[in-house]
N, C-alpha and C positions, 0 to 999 in steps of 0.2 A: 558155320563149317569152314574148317581150315582147308585151304587149297594149296596145291603145289604151283608156285609161280616163279618165273625167272624173268629178268629183263628182256625186252624184245630183241635187242641185239644178240644176246646169248641164245634166245629161242631160235633166231634166224640160223645161227650156226648149227644148233642142235637138229633142227629140222632137216638140214642137208644131210647130217650123218645118218638119220633114220629114213632117208627117202627111198632106200632100196626095199623097204617094206611097204611101199605104197600100194593102196587100193583106191583107185578113182571112184568117186560117187558124187551125184548131184552137181557135177560141174564145178565143184569147189576144190578139187585137188586134195581131198581128204587123205591123210597119211596116217597109218597105224604105227604108233610109236610106243615102244616099251619105255616106261618112265625112267628106268635105269639108263637108257641110252641117250636121254636128253639132259642129263645132269641135274635133275631136280631132286628134291628131297622125297624119298620113297614114301608112298602113301601108307597110312595106318590101316588096320583090319577094316574098320568101319568105312573108310573111304574106298578100299578096294571092293567092299560089298556094293558100294553105291555106283562106282565108276567101272569096276572090272579092273584086272591087273593091267590092261592095256588101255590107253587113252587115245581117242580119235581126235586128231587136230588137222586143221587145213594146212596146206602148203604154205611156206613163207611167202612164195609168190602171190598166192591168192590173199593172204592177210594184208600184204602191202597194197594190193589192188583195191581191196574193200576199204581199207583206211583212206586211200586216195579218193575213192568214189565218194565217201561221206564228206570229205573236205571239199571237193568240187561242187557237190550238190548243195552244200551250205552256201557257197558263193552264189550258185544259181538261184537259190531261194531269195537271197537279198537283192539280186540283180534282175529279178523277174519284172518284165514290163508291166506297168500299171500298179506296181506295188507303192502304196502310200502308207508309211508307218508299218503297221502290222496287218494291213488289209490289202488284198489284191483287188483292184478296181478294173473290172472288164468292161470295155466299151466296144461299140461296133468297129472302131478302127483296129482294135486288137483281135476281135473274135467274131465269128458268125453265130456260133452256138457252144454250149457247154453241157457236158455230160456230168451229172451229179450222182454220186454213189454214197452208200451208207457204211456202217462198221463192217469190217472184214474179219478181224480177230483170227488171223491165220488161215482163213478159209481158201485154200489154194485153188480149188476148182472155180470158185466165184471170182477170184482175182484174175485167173486166165480168161474167163468169160467176159469180164469187164474190158480187159485189154482187146479182146476180140471185137466186142460190140463197138468199142470206141474207135477202132481202126483209125488211129491217128495218122498213119501214113497215107490213107486214102482220103482223109478229110483234113487238109492242112489248115483250115480255119476253125477246127473244133478244139476246145479245151476239155480237159478231164479233171475232176475234183475227186480226191481219194481221202480216206480218213480211217483212223483206228485200225491198225494192222496188228498191233502187239497183243500178246496173251490169248491163246487159243490155237486150235488146229492140231495137227499131228505133233507127236513127241518122238524123241530118240528112244528106239527100243531098249538100248542098253542101259540108259540112265533115267528115262522119264523126262528129260529136260525138254522144254518147250522149243519148237522149231520156228516159232513165229518171227525169230530174229532174221531168218532168211527172207521173209516177205518184207521186212523193213529194209533190208539191203536191196531188194529188187525195186522197191519204191524209189530209193535214191538213184539206182541205175536208170529207171524210167525217167526220172527228173532230169538226168544228164542227157538222155537221148531226145527229150522234148523239153528243153529248159524253159521255153516261153510258154508252154501249154499244159504242163502237168502241175497240179497244185495239191499238195498234201497238207491239210489243215490239222493244227494240233488238236489232239483228243485227250481225254483224261488218262487213258492207259499209257500213252507216250509221255504224258506229263509225270505219271507215276514212275516211269523208268528214269527219266532225267533228273528227278528230285528224290528218287528212292522212297517214295510214299508207298506204304504197304497196301496191297489189295489182296483180299482173300475171297475165294469162291470155291464152294463145295469142300470146305475145310482145308483148301490148299492155298498156300501163299503164291500168287501168280508171279510175283517179282522173283522169288527164289527159283521157281521153275524156269523162268526166262534166263536167269544168271546160270542155272545148271546147263540150259541149252548152249549158251555162249561158251561155257567151259567145255562142254563136250565137243563143240565144233572148233574152238580155237586154242584150247589147252592154256599153256602159260601166257598166251598173247590175248586172252579174253578181256583183260582190263584195257589193253591198248585199243581194241576194237570198240569197247564201251566208251572210252574217252573220245574216240572219233565220232560216235554217232550222237553224243550229247549236244555238241554245237549245232548239228543238223536239226535236231528236234527244237532247239531254242530258236532256230531261224524260221521255222515253219510259220506260215501266216495263221492268224487267228480266225480269219473270215475271208470270204470273197463276196464282193459287192457287184450286183448287176444294175444296169440302168432300169429305171421304172420301179425301184423298190424291192427287189428281191435281195435277201441277205442270207448267205450260206455260211454255217458255222456248225460246230460239233454239238453244242447243247445251248439252252437259254438259261441264264442265271436265275436263281429263285428270288421271289418276293421283290422283284424290281418296282412293283406298284406301291410297296409300303416302306422300302429303304433305299438308301443311296447306292448306286453302283458306280464303280470307278470306270467310266467309259474312256479315260485317258489311255488305257492299255492298248487302244486301237491305233493311236496316233504317235505316242512317245516310244523312245527307246526303252526296251525292257531290261531291268537290272536282274542279276542273278536271283535276288530275293523274291522277284515277281512270280517265280515258278514254284513257290511253296504254298503251303496251306494258308487259308484266310487272306488271300490276295484276289484281286479282280481276275486274273488269269485262272486261278483255281476255281473260283465261282463260275467262270464262263464255261468251263468244260465238264463240270460236275452237276449241273442243274437238272432238277426233275420236277419242276413245277409247271404243270400243264394247264393251269387256270387261264382262262381267256383274258383276265385283268392283267395277269403277269405278262402274257405274250404281247398284248397290245402296249403295255408300258414300256417293254424293252424295245419293240419295234419303233415306237415313237422316239425313244432315246437314240437310236442309231439311224433314224431317218428311213425306215424301211415300212413296207406294207405286208410282205410275206416273208416269213422265217422258214428256212429250209435246213434241217439238221438231222444228225444221227443220234447216237448215244443209247437210245432206248431199244430194247429188243422188240420186234414186231412179228408176231406169228404169221402175218399175212404179207410181210415184207415192207409195208408202209402203214402209217397211221396218221390221221389228221385230228389231233386232240381238241382243236378249236378252229375258228375260222381265220387265224393269222398264221398258224404253225403247221408244218408238214414234216413228218419224221420218215426217213429212209433207213432200211436195214439190209445188209448184204451178207450176213454170216449165217444164213439159214437156206433151206431148200427153196424157199419162196423169195429169194432175194430180189429187190426191186431197184430201179434207177429211173432218172428222168433226163431227157435231153431238152434244154430250153434255148429258144432263140434269144441272142443277146440284145438285139435292137428292138424287140417287139414287146410291148407291155403284156404282162401275164397276171391274171387274177389268181386268187388262191384256188377257186374252183377249176379254172383252166389248167393249172399245174397239176392238180390231183388227177385230172382227166387224161394227162399225157404220161403218167407214171407206167412203166412197162416192167415186165418180169424178165430177169436173166433166164436164158434157155441155152 
């Protein structure tokens, strides 16, 4: 689909011209701009049917703000205390406890509940692990574009607010966004809906916003390690018991090609092999006894497919989480027994 784009500098000037028509919404300074007033090429009939004759774009000030947020959150990811390569190692010196959550996929209610339960202001020694916010949740009424980009922005804002204690681990849907790997669900291309949401919110500056969040996603840790053998990640790669897995991705600097198909990173976030043999082989590979991950939808909010692995899911009505003490050994059964439901 062809889109009307102008360089960000020109957009900044154009947004100023059209600001008299502003209608604030969602705290993002959305401005209603007639495409002719911003100096872009007029949309054709098909595009007008998709977008409507008027385009909703955020204010230039908000666009500059969110681009800056992603840049600062990227730095905060790399400078997180305890980070070793692409794993954040939490120790009793850094944290008393950690709240681990599952996939959100744009579920705004559950995201707000997680923040409420975490209560990071009241618990200065508590850490929070988040994952998989892209693709899902509400859509823009005018275009059908996915609004989950707003949750990605809110995660970056949360990382800046608590730079040492919020950890957003890389998931397969975020990997799909940074590598443009197509994902289809219910006969819809989720990447296209996400891009349509960006276009709806940011208009001609949508590419600049995307350029800003890609480095943030590339900087996200692949896993969180706790003492006594708990390893938190998005999924477990497949067939580790029968084929070699590139565990160097946890320690070395990742190159741009590491984020594409047929790589260790890709295998790490796309795994759906829940055999006991596979879970044990991967746990041994990374020096863990319990693997705590998301990725798989769980009707009851969590699932223990074997005696090594536990899956959490936060994108449904029965969303679950667990708060683990960092300095105390926890068995698989003990962790399952501490899982709670968001309320």
